[in-house]
C-alpha positions as CSV (number, residue, x, y, z in Angstrom):
1,M,19.8,-25.9,27.5
2,K,21.6,-23.3,25.4
3,I,22.5,-23.7,21.8
4,N,26.2,-23.1,22.5
5,Q,26.6,-26.0,24.8
6,K,28.8,-28.7,23.2
7,P,26.3,-31.7,23.3
8,I,23.5,-29.7,21.8
9,F,25.8,-28.3,19.1
10,I,27.1,-31.6,17.9
11,I,23.6,-33.2,18.1
12,L,22.2,-30.4,15.8
13,I,25.1,-30.9,13.4
14,L,24.5,-34.7,13.2
15,L,20.8,-34.1,12.7
16,G,21.7,-31.8,9.9
17,V,23.9,-34.5,8.3
18,F,21.0,-37.0,8.6
19,F,18.5,-34.7,6.9
20,L,20.9,-33.6,4.2
21,R,21.6,-37.2,3.4
22,L,18.0,-38.4,3.7
23,P,17.2,-37.8,0.0
24,S,20.1,-40.0,-1.1
25,L,18.2,-43.1,0.3
26,F,15.5,-42.6,-2.3
27,E,17.7,-42.3,-5.4
28,P,17.5,-44.9,-8.2
29,Y,20.2,-47.2,-9.5
30,W,21.9,-44.6,-11.7
31,Y,25.5,-44.1,-10.7
32,G,27.8,-46.4,-12.6
33,D,30.5,-47.0,-10.0
34,E,27.9,-47.9,-7.4
35,G,26.4,-50.4,-9.9
36,I,29.8,-52.1,-10.1
37,Y,30.3,-52.2,-6.4
38,L,26.8,-53.7,-5.8
39,T,27.2,-56.2,-8.6
40,I,30.6,-57.4,-7.3
41,G,29.1,-57.4,-3.8
42,Q,26.3,-59.6,-5.1
43,A,28.8,-62.0,-6.5
44,L,30.6,-62.2,-3.2
45,R,27.3,-63.0,-1.4
46,K,26.8,-65.8,-3.8
47,G,30.2,-67.3,-3.1
48,L,32.3,-66.0,-6.0
49,L,35.9,-65.0,-5.3
50,L,36.8,-61.3,-5.9
51,Y,39.2,-60.6,-8.8
52,R,39.2,-64.2,-10.0
53,D,35.5,-64.6,-10.6
54,A,34.3,-61.0,-10.4
55,Y,36.6,-58.2,-11.5
56,D,37.1,-54.5,-10.7
57,N,40.3,-52.6,-10.2
58,K,40.0,-51.3,-6.6
59,P,41.1,-52.8,-3.3
60,P,38.6,-55.2,-1.7
61,I,37.0,-53.4,1.3
62,L,34.5,-51.3,-0.7
63,Y,33.1,-54.5,-2.3
64,L,32.7,-56.0,1.2
65,L,30.7,-53.0,2.3
66,A,28.6,-53.3,-0.9
67,A,28.1,-57.1,-0.2
68,A,26.9,-56.3,3.3
69,S,24.5,-53.7,2.0
70,G,22.9,-55.7,-0.9
71,S,21.0,-52.7,-2.4
72,V,21.6,-49.1,-3.2
73,F,19.2,-48.1,-0.4
74,W,21.1,-50.0,2.3
75,F,24.5,-49.0,0.7
76,R,23.4,-45.3,1.1
77,A,22.0,-46.0,4.6
78,L,25.4,-47.5,5.6
79,L,27.1,-44.4,4.3
80,L,24.7,-42.2,6.2
81,A,25.5,-43.9,9.5
82,W,29.2,-44.1,8.6
83,M,29.4,-40.3,7.9
84,M,27.5,-39.4,11.1
85,G,30.3,-41.2,13.0
86,T,33.0,-39.7,10.8
87,T,31.6,-36.2,11.4
88,F,31.6,-36.7,15.2
89,F,35.3,-37.9,15.1
90,F,36.2,-35.0,12.8
91,Y,34.8,-32.6,15.5
92,K,37.1,-34.3,18.1
93,L,40.1,-33.9,15.8
94,A,39.2,-30.3,15.0
95,Q,39.0,-29.6,18.8
96,K,42.5,-31.1,19.2
97,L,44.2,-29.4,16.3
98,L,42.5,-25.9,16.5
99,R,42.4,-25.7,20.3
100,E,39.6,-23.1,20.3
101,E,36.0,-24.2,20.4
102,I,34.8,-21.5,17.9
103,K,37.4,-22.7,15.4
104,A,36.4,-26.3,15.9
105,R,32.8,-25.5,15.2
106,V,33.6,-23.5,12.1
107,A,35.6,-26.5,10.7
108,L,32.8,-28.9,11.7
109,L,30.2,-26.8,9.9
110,V,32.2,-26.7,6.7
111,F,33.0,-30.4,6.8
112,A,29.5,-31.5,7.7
113,L,28.0,-29.4,4.9
114,L,30.3,-30.1,2.1
115,S,30.6,-33.9,2.9
116,S,26.8,-34.2,2.9
117,L,25.8,-32.3,-0.2
118,P,25.8,-33.7,-3.8
119,L,28.1,-30.8,-4.9
120,I,31.2,-33.0,-4.7
121,E,29.3,-36.3,-4.7
122,G,29.2,-36.6,-0.9
123,N,25.9,-38.4,-1.2
124,I,27.4,-41.2,-3.4
125,A,28.9,-44.4,-1.8
126,N,32.4,-44.0,-3.3
127,A,35.6,-45.1,-1.6
128,E,36.7,-41.5,-1.1
129,I,33.9,-40.7,1.2
130,F,34.3,-44.0,3.2
131,F,38.0,-43.7,3.7
132,L,37.7,-40.3,5.5
133,G,36.5,-42.1,8.6
134,P,39.5,-44.4,9.2
135,I,41.9,-41.6,8.2
136,I,40.4,-39.2,10.8
137,L,40.4,-42.0,13.5
138,G,44.0,-42.9,12.7
139,L,45.0,-39.3,13.1
140,L,43.2,-39.0,16.4
141,L,45.1,-42.0,17.7
142,S,48.4,-40.7,16.3
143,L,48.2,-37.1,17.6
144,R,46.9,-37.8,21.1
145,A,49.1,-37.1,24.2
146,A,49.9,-40.9,24.4
147,P,50.0,-41.9,20.7
148,R,48.8,-45.4,19.7
149,F,50.6,-45.8,16.4
150,F,50.0,-49.5,15.8
151,P,46.1,-49.3,15.7
152,A,46.5,-46.0,13.8
153,G,48.5,-47.9,11.2
154,V,45.7,-50.5,11.0
155,L,43.2,-47.7,10.4
156,F,45.3,-46.1,7.7
157,S,45.6,-49.6,6.1
158,L,41.8,-49.9,6.1
159,A,41.6,-46.5,4.3
160,F,44.3,-47.7,1.8
161,L,42.3,-50.9,1.2
162,L,39.3,-48.8,0.3
163,K,41.3,-46.9,-2.3
164,V,45.1,-46.4,-2.8
165,P,45.4,-42.6,-2.7
166,A,44.5,-42.7,1.0
167,V,48.2,-43.6,1.6
168,F,49.1,-40.0,1.0
169,D,47.3,-38.9,4.1
170,L,49.6,-41.3,6.0
171,G,52.5,-39.6,4.2
172,G,51.5,-36.3,5.6
173,L,51.5,-37.7,9.1
174,A,54.9,-39.4,8.6
175,V,56.5,-36.1,7.5
176,F,54.9,-34.3,10.4
177,L,56.3,-36.8,12.9
178,F,59.7,-36.2,11.3
179,I,59.4,-32.4,11.7
180,L,58.1,-32.8,15.2
181,A,60.9,-35.0,16.2
182,F,63.6,-32.7,14.8
183,P,62.8,-29.1,15.8
184,T,66.6,-28.6,16.0
185,L,69.7,-30.6,15.1
186,S,70.7,-30.7,18.8
187,V,68.1,-33.2,19.6
188,L,68.7,-35.4,16.6
189,K,70.2,-38.3,18.4
190,K,67.7,-38.3,21.2
191,S,64.7,-38.1,18.8
192,L,65.9,-40.7,16.3
193,R,65.2,-43.8,18.4
194,S,61.6,-42.6,19.2
195,L,60.9,-41.7,15.6
196,I,62.1,-45.0,14.3
197,K,59.9,-46.8,16.9
198,N,56.8,-44.8,15.8
199,Y,57.5,-45.4,12.2
200,L,57.8,-49.2,12.9
201,L,54.6,-49.3,14.8
202,L,52.7,-47.4,12.1
203,S,54.3,-49.7,9.4
204,L,53.5,-52.9,11.2
205,G,49.8,-51.8,11.7
206,F,49.6,-50.7,8.1
207,I,50.8,-54.0,6.6
208,L,48.8,-56.3,8.8
209,L,45.5,-56.2,6.8
210,P,47.2,-56.4,3.3
211,L,49.2,-59.4,4.4
212,A,46.1,-61.1,5.8
213,L,44.3,-60.5,2.5
214,L,47.2,-61.8,0.6
215,L,47.2,-65.0,2.6
216,Y,43.5,-65.4,2.0
217,F,43.8,-65.0,-1.7
218,H,46.9,-67.2,-1.8
219,L,45.0,-70.0,-0.1
220,N,42.2,-69.6,-2.7
221,G,44.7,-69.6,-5.6
222,A,44.2,-66.0,-6.6
223,A,47.1,-64.1,-4.9
224,G,48.5,-62.9,-8.3
225,Q,45.1,-61.7,-9.4
226,F,44.6,-59.8,-6.1
227,I,48.0,-58.0,-6.4
228,S,47.5,-57.2,-10.0
229,A,43.9,-56.0,-9.9
230,A,43.9,-54.2,-6.5
231,F,47.4,-52.6,-6.8
232,L,49.5,-53.1,-9.9
233,Q,46.8,-52.2,-12.5
234,N,46.1,-49.1,-10.4
235,I,49.5,-47.7,-11.1
236,G,48.7,-46.9,-14.7
237,Y,45.1,-46.0,-13.8
238,L,45.9,-43.6,-11.1
239,S,48.7,-41.8,-12.9
240,S,47.2,-41.2,-16.3
241,W,44.1,-39.8,-18.0
242,S,43.2,-40.0,-21.6
243,A,39.6,-39.5,-22.9
244,G,38.1,-41.2,-19.9
245,T,40.2,-44.3,-19.9
246,H,43.6,-45.1,-18.6
247,S,46.2,-45.6,-21.3
248,G,49.6,-45.9,-19.8
249,F,51.8,-43.2,-18.4
250,V,50.6,-40.5,-20.7
251,T,50.9,-37.9,-17.9
252,Q,54.2,-38.9,-16.2
253,S,55.5,-35.4,-16.7
254,G,52.5,-34.0,-14.9
255,L,52.9,-36.5,-12.0
256,I,56.6,-35.5,-11.7
257,K,55.7,-31.8,-11.7
258,R,53.2,-32.3,-8.9
259,G,55.7,-34.3,-7.0
260,V,58.2,-31.4,-7.3
261,L,55.6,-29.0,-6.1
262,L,54.8,-31.3,-3.1
263,L,58.4,-31.5,-2.2
264,F,58.7,-27.7,-2.4
265,A,55.6,-27.3,-0.1
266,V,57.1,-29.8,2.4
267,T,60.4,-28.0,2.4
268,L,58.8,-24.7,3.0
269,L,56.7,-26.0,5.9
270,F,59.9,-27.6,7.4
271,L,61.8,-24.3,7.2
272,S,58.8,-22.5,8.7
273,R,58.3,-24.9,11.6
274,R,59.5,-22.4,14.2
275,R,57.1,-19.7,13.0
276,L,54.0,-22.0,12.8
277,Q,52.2,-23.8,15.6
278,P,52.8,-27.6,15.2
279,E,49.1,-28.3,14.8
280,F,48.8,-25.7,12.0
281,N,52.0,-27.1,10.4
282,F,50.3,-30.5,10.4
283,I,47.1,-29.2,8.8
284,C,49.1,-27.7,6.0
285,L,51.1,-30.9,5.5
286,W,47.8,-32.9,5.5
287,F,46.3,-30.5,2.9
288,V,49.2,-30.7,0.4
289,F,49.5,-34.5,0.7
290,S,45.8,-35.1,0.3
291,L,45.6,-32.7,-2.6
292,F,48.4,-34.7,-4.3
293,G,46.4,-37.9,-3.7
294,A,43.2,-36.3,-5.1
295,T,45.0,-35.2,-8.3
296,L,47.0,-38.4,-8.8
297,S,45.0,-39.5,-11.8
298,E,44.3,-36.0,-13.1
299,R,40.7,-37.0,-13.5
300,P,38.2,-34.2,-12.8
301,Y,35.7,-36.3,-10.8
302,P,34.3,-34.2,-7.9
303,H,34.4,-37.0,-5.4
304,Y,38.2,-37.0,-5.6
305,L,38.1,-33.6,-3.8
306,L,36.5,-35.3,-0.8
307,Q,40.0,-36.4,0.2
308,V,41.0,-32.7,0.6
309,L,37.9,-31.8,2.6
310,P,39.0,-32.5,6.2
311,P,42.2,-30.3,6.0
312,F,40.4,-27.8,3.9
313,S,37.7,-27.4,6.6
314,L,40.4,-27.0,9.2
315,L,42.1,-24.3,7.1
316,C,38.8,-22.4,6.8
317,A,38.7,-22.2,10.6
318,S,42.4,-21.2,10.7
319,L,41.4,-18.0,9.0
320,L,40.2,-16.9,12.5
321,A,43.7,-17.2,13.8
322,E,45.4,-14.1,15.2
323,K,48.8,-14.9,13.6
324,K,49.2,-13.3,10.3
325,V,51.5,-16.0,9.0
326,E,48.9,-18.7,9.5
327,K,46.3,-16.6,7.6
328,T,48.8,-16.1,4.8
329,F,49.5,-19.8,4.5
330,S,45.8,-20.7,4.6
331,I,45.0,-18.2,1.8
332,A,48.0,-19.4,-0.3
333,L,46.7,-23.0,0.0
334,F,43.2,-22.0,-0.9
335,L,44.6,-20.3,-4.1
336,V,46.5,-23.5,-4.9
337,L,43.3,-25.5,-4.5
338,G,41.4,-23.1,-6.7
339,A,44.1,-23.2,-9.4
340,T,44.0,-27.0,-9.2
341,I,40.2,-27.1,-9.7
342,I,40.5,-24.8,-12.7
343,F,43.5,-26.5,-14.3
344,Y,42.0,-30.0,-14.1
345,K,38.5,-28.7,-14.9
346,F,36.8,-30.3,-11.9
347,Y,33.0,-30.3,-12.4
348,F,30.4,-30.1,-9.7
349,Y,26.8,-31.3,-9.3
350,H,23.7,-29.1,-8.8
351,T,22.6,-28.9,-5.2
352,F,19.5,-26.7,-5.0
353,S,17.7,-28.6,-7.8
354,Y,18.6,-31.9,-6.1
355,Y,16.7,-31.0,-3.0
356,Q,13.9,-29.3,-5.0
357,N,13.3,-32.4,-7.1
358,F,13.3,-34.6,-4.0
359,L,10.7,-32.3,-2.3
360,S,8.5,-32.4,-5.4
361,Y,8.7,-36.2,-5.4
362,A,8.1,-36.5,-1.7
363,I,4.9,-34.5,-1.7
364,G,3.6,-36.3,-4.8
365,R,4.0,-33.6,-7.4
366,E,5.9,-35.9,-9.8
367,T,5.9,-39.6,-10.4
368,Q,8.7,-42.0,-9.5
369,E,9.6,-42.4,-13.2
370,T,9.9,-38.7,-13.7
371,Y,11.9,-38.3,-10.5
372,F,14.3,-41.2,-11.4
373,G,14.7,-39.8,-14.9
374,K,16.2,-36.6,-13.6
375,F,19.2,-38.4,-12.3
376,D,20.1,-39.8,-15.7
377,Q,18.0,-40.2,-18.9
378,K,19.1,-43.9,-19.0
379,V,17.4,-44.7,-15.7
380,P,13.9,-45.4,-17.1
381,Q,15.3,-47.8,-19.8
382,T,17.4,-49.5,-17.1
383,Y,14.4,-50.2,-15.0
384,K,12.3,-51.5,-17.9
385,V,15.0,-53.8,-19.0
386,T,15.5,-55.2,-15.5
387,E,11.7,-55.8,-15.3
388,F,11.9,-57.9,-18.4
389,I,14.9,-59.8,-17.1
390,A,13.1,-60.7,-13.9
391,E,10.1,-61.9,-15.9
392,T,12.0,-64.1,-18.4
393,S,14.9,-65.6,-16.4
394,L,15.5,-67.3,-13.1
395,P,17.5,-65.6,-10.3
396,T,20.1,-68.4,-10.6
397,E,20.7,-67.6,-14.3
398,N,23.5,-65.3,-15.5
399,I,23.1,-62.6,-18.1
400,F,25.6,-60.5,-20.1
401,V,25.5,-56.8,-20.7
402,W,27.7,-55.3,-23.5
403,G,27.8,-51.7,-22.3
404,D,28.6,-49.6,-19.3
405,E,25.4,-50.3,-17.5
406,P,26.4,-52.3,-14.4
407,Y,23.3,-51.4,-12.5
408,I,21.4,-53.8,-14.7
409,Y,23.1,-56.6,-12.9
410,A,22.6,-55.1,-9.5
411,L,19.0,-54.1,-10.0
412,S,18.0,-57.4,-11.6
413,R,20.0,-59.4,-9.0
414,R,21.7,-61.4,-11.8
415,L,25.4,-62.1,-12.2
416,S,27.5,-61.6,-15.3
417,A,28.3,-64.5,-17.5
418,G,31.9,-63.4,-17.4
419,R,34.2,-61.8,-14.9
420,F,33.6,-58.3,-16.1
421,T,30.6,-56.0,-15.4
422,V,31.3,-53.2,-17.8
423,A,32.5,-53.0,-21.4
424,Y,35.3,-50.5,-20.7
425,H,37.1,-53.1,-18.5
426,I,37.0,-55.6,-21.4
427,V,38.2,-52.9,-23.8
428,D,40.9,-51.4,-21.6
429,Y,42.4,-54.7,-20.5
430,H,41.9,-56.4,-23.9
431,K,39.8,-59.2,-22.4
432,Y,37.9,-60.0,-25.5
433,Q,39.0,-63.6,-25.8
434,E,38.4,-64.3,-22.2
435,T,34.9,-62.9,-22.4
436,I,34.0,-64.9,-25.5
437,L,35.3,-68.1,-24.0
438,A,33.2,-67.5,-20.9
439,L,30.1,-66.8,-23.0
440,G,30.8,-69.9,-25.1
441,K,31.2,-72.1,-22.1
442,N,27.9,-71.1,-20.5
443,P,25.8,-69.0,-23.0
444,P,23.4,-66.8,-21.0
445,R,19.7,-66.8,-21.8
446,I,19.7,-63.0,-22.2
447,I,22.3,-60.6,-23.6
448,I,21.7,-56.8,-23.3
449,Y,23.5,-54.9,-26.1
450,D,24.0,-51.2,-25.8
451,R,24.0,-49.8,-29.4
452,G,24.7,-46.3,-28.0
453,M,28.3,-47.0,-27.3
454,Q,30.8,-45.3,-29.7
455,G,34.1,-46.6,-30.7
456,R,33.9,-49.9,-28.9
457,S,33.6,-52.7,-31.4
458,F,33.6,-56.4,-30.5
459,P,33.3,-58.4,-33.7
460,E,33.7,-61.7,-32.0
461,L,30.7,-60.9,-29.7
462,D,28.7,-59.8,-32.8
463,S,29.4,-63.1,-34.5
464,F,28.5,-65.0,-31.3
465,I,25.2,-63.2,-31.0
466,W,24.4,-63.7,-34.7
467,Q,24.8,-67.5,-34.3
468,K,22.9,-68.0,-31.1
469,Y,20.6,-65.0,-30.3
470,Q,17.6,-63.2,-31.6
471,K,16.6,-59.6,-30.9
472,I,13.2,-59.6,-29.2
473,K,12.9,-56.1,-27.8
474,T,14.5,-52.6,-27.9
475,V,14.4,-50.2,-25.0
476,G,16.1,-46.9,-25.8
477,N,19.6,-47.8,-26.9
478,L,19.4,-51.2,-25.3
479,E,18.7,-54.3,-27.4
480,I,17.4,-57.4,-25.5
481,L,18.7,-60.6,-27.1
482,L,17.3,-64.0,-26.3
483,R,19.2,-67.2,-26.9
484,V,17.5,-69.4,-29.5
485,N,20.0,-72.2,-30.0
486,Q,19.7,-74.4,-26.8
């Protein structure tokens, strides 16, 4: 069998994805957001209600995936399997949009490589990597010869319920359907009925899951908390950036400017619709809408760029196009992406050293502690603290961590004594009083206090600790406090 035969090619790509992601299965508990997801997931497994009993500010699907996983190993294993499927369906989408096999293969190579490497956090189980799958499947259903818009809407809803910015990929599709329906004004009346029908089917599919979730939380008396935490609180969070926390609409002007640029790009693509192939027009629309979604919060986290990766990969292959106008558009959009990365100061993770360290660990040249410590210098202290927690408390007992160390909960398999798993949620949402009341109602046997935090004072907690707890051990910046007043 020759290497250029389609089955062999895609099999080799999927094997490449598997082996590039294999080291991620052996990473320690070190990535803060994963620690939150797994802690919330643990709470769900124990019967607590999301948002009401265990809080984070994202839609619910990611926590359900974390609950199904149970540990960082299985969370990453789920992601590995998920991305192998996503890669396969991206290949099908690339074949449809690019029409030529060589272009589809170039796009697939770019996508498979960049989505698997740690460069832009493709190895981390974040919402942005998970929602690529339902978006790509939704587009496949929407762009086929006989479109199926209702199930496509359900898939876009699933992506949206992983993280809100995924809705902009749907926006790109909606604009493309408009452009496709109205190539000229002469067919306006004929196309309008079909367009409205397609929009209605997409919309009905899109609202189905959110309405089902709203009903579920309503029946459990937490509809308001669901709407507030999953959606309303994300408005400020996703449109502002100040010193690592959200603080209101401090960048409204930036959001408006990006909105104007998006409108300009859409107008340009609409006016150029007769000069561009419809498939290429859609790729460009998808790119500008996904880039808008990726920069919504102006945060420079590399995993935000994963949202742009599918259309970026398709544009890379479009450089092979014979039409000069398509090459020009592709290069222009690459320049826009490069300027965006520089302007918002996106940072990236080392790739070569990541695999080099794993190889050294795999062949026994370095110990597990040394290997774990290379991910974050806090990892060794985290593991030592969780060992102590396991030895001195029961699995049914809650603990409390004052700090941004959520993986202590996940690794020790203990729940928080309050709703919140990280200090910045308590600080940002001013939940000091709620936290103190929760601790007073059921004082945990153990409190972990991070003395390394700067600028986050909690006098009421300090007073509570002084009355009821005694420091018995210090591990790095973490103080382990044991309750003495029973």
